C-alpha positions, -999 to +999 in steps of 0.1 A: +216+161+036+229+198+036+223+224+012+236+213-023+243+235-052+216+229-079+220+209-113+223+223-144+187+227-157+180+219-195+158+251-210+154+254-247+129+282-244+132+319-238+112+337-212+098+374-212+087+397-188+055+414-189+057+450-189+030+454-163+049+436-136+052+467-112+014+475-118+008+440-110+029+440-077+010+470-064-027+454-070-015+420-057-001+432-026-033+458-016-057+430-029-042+405-006-043+430+023-080+438+015-089+400+015-073+397+050-044+375+038-023+398+061-046+395+092-028+389+123-041+354+125-023+342+097+013+357+102+020+331+128+020+299+109+049+299+094+053+337+089+052+332+050+021+356+047+035+387+063+039+415+041+078+414+041+074+374+030+049+384+002+070+408-011+101+383-011+083+356-027+071+382-055+044+359-069+032+388-093+066+386-110+057+346-114+026+357-134+044+387-152+071+358-166+045+332-173+019+355-191+043+381-211+017+392-231-013+397-208-030+434-208-027+449-176-062+440-161-058+403-174-025+403-154-042+415-123-069+387-125-046+357-130-022+372-103-052+374-080-064+339-086-029+325-083-024+345-053-056+331-036-043+294-046-009+300-033-027+311+001-045+280-001-016+257-004+010+279+018-013+286+048-048+283+047-053+246+042-021+236+062-035+253+093-058+224+097-026+199+097-016+217+131-046+203+146-047+167+125-083+178+114-087+166+080-125+165+081-126+202+088-103+210+058-124+187+035-155+207+047-137+238+041-132+227+004-167+219-001-176+253+011-152+271-011-168+253-042-200+268-034-185+301-044-179+291-077-215+281-092-215+270-129-238+298-139-214+321-128-241+342-109-234+355-070-249+333-045-261+345-011-231+333+007-212+356+031-173+350+027-158+347+064-120+341+052-096+356+029-098+326+004-138+324+003-136+367-002-112+359-031-132+333-048-165+356-043-149+386-058-132+370-086-156+343-097-184+364-113-161+385-138-139+357-146-170+334-158-187+363-178-164+355-207-165+320-205-186+292-221-207+270-199-180+241-208-154+261-201-167+271-167-170+236-159-135+230-169-121+258-148-142+249-119-129+213-121-094+226-125-097+242-091-116+214-075-086+193-085-062+215-070-081+217-037-084+179-037-049+177-043-039+198-012-061+180+008-041+146-005-007+166+003-021+170+039-030+137+044+003+122+029+028+148+044+038+127+075+033+095+057+055+097+026+049+078-007+071+048-015+060+047-050+074+071-074+048+063-100+017+070-073+038+102-067+041+119-101+003+111-105-006+131-075+019+157-080+002+168-113-029+176-087-015+195-058+009+217-078-020+234-094-007+236-129-036+222-145-055+253-131-025+277-146-033+261-182-066+265-180-066+300-169-041+311-195-070+307-219-089+333-204-063+357-226-058+336-254-092+325-260-109+294-255-099+260-271-123+238-287-133+205-273-119+183-301-085+199-298-087+194-255-095+158-264-063+151-286-039+129-271-011+151-284-027+183-265-030+166-234+006+152-233+019+187-242+000+202-210+012+172-191+046+177-200+041+216-191+030+205-158+052+179-150+080+200-159+074+231-135+066+208-107+097+184-108+120+218-115+102+230-083+109+196-063+148+200-069+146+241-060+125+241-030+138+208-014+160+227+012+129+245+022+108+217+025+130+200+046+131+234+069+090+232+070+088+195+076+070+189+044+098+172+022+077+139+022+059+152-007+091+162-027+097+141-055+134+144-049+127+128-013+104+103-028+132+089-054+156+089-026+136+065-005+125+045-031+158+040-049+181+044-017+201+070-031+215+099-015+205+135-024+223+144-052+218+107-069+180+113-065+184+151-077+200+134-111+172+111-114+145+139-109+165+160-135+170+135-159+128+130-160+124+168-159+147+172-191+124+144-208+093+165-201+109+196-213+119+179-246+084+164-249+072+200-246+099+211-272+086+188-297+049+194-291+042+221-314+048+199-343+019+173-333-009+195-319-036+208-338-027+242-357-052+261-336-034+249-304+001+259-315+002+291-301-012+280-271+014+254-265+043+279-273+028+298-249+032+268-223+069+269-235+076+305-224+055+299-194+079+272-182+110+293-193+093+320-169+088+298-142+125+288-141+134+323-143+111+334-113+129+302-093+161+319-099+149+353-089+123+349-060+133+353-026+108+322-017+132+294-016+160+312+009+183+328-017+189+365-016+185+386-044+220+390-047+226+354-053+197+351-077+212+382-098+246+368-099+238+344-125+209+359-147+193+335-174+172+341-204+162+376-198+195+392-192+194+425-179+157+432-182+153+405-152+180+419-133+165+455-136+133+442-121+145+441-088 
């Protein structure tokens, strides 16, 4: 199962780049350093969080492409939250996998949630690791502009992500043989539900009667599924190298249906295309006050595709990525 050329992806939306991307890059790297994410204890496993690897991944670019209209302060805030969760997913909780210590990983999740109290007020807790420090410093300011109901949704989305990472750790050595179960789990450990909730921080809180509408939930799920399935195809080689491919939709499809890699990718890409089309049709069915938000999801999906083309996170060089720019044209090329 060697490296293959990626399939053609259906993308009817246009991505835009936030003009504050360079400021966000400088801010994110300095903050990651302050939080201790580059400390020596985190560099050896699997070397993805050295400063060099951090620069190659270019997480702030992902946020700048998925939040093109956020002001500089909002872009920094959203980037800080996502970097903290990327750290959890990439390195922090997987460290427990090394010792097969699921119980300690679950205990750490419970402690992390203590740094996100519903009232948004500081707690007399002393953070002892980068994620606890990030949560402790970010939550009070983030919660200040949220209603109680909105805070509860935000906290629940973080909890859903953390529980999803625990699920991923538990199943990484015991790959699923049920594609439907995988698709349900993928909505959790990908963290995109959190991304959708945090997008409201810049755009304004959506009312409960909108959030409860089936059409709106369908749009958000389509966004989450599309980003996740696209990532599964793009990240396949890297996950094979890391030994985590058991939680990849292409691999699950390959095993469940007895296909080769290309055949499995074609199935996943067909499902991906269907989810993109669902999101494309969503503005015509959601309540009028949610149309702008759904259109922002569309742009964010296009931005995610663009980031996957340009980041060095998946083993592609910058030159390879820039050889075939999509969506943003020369403005995307010049960000490097």
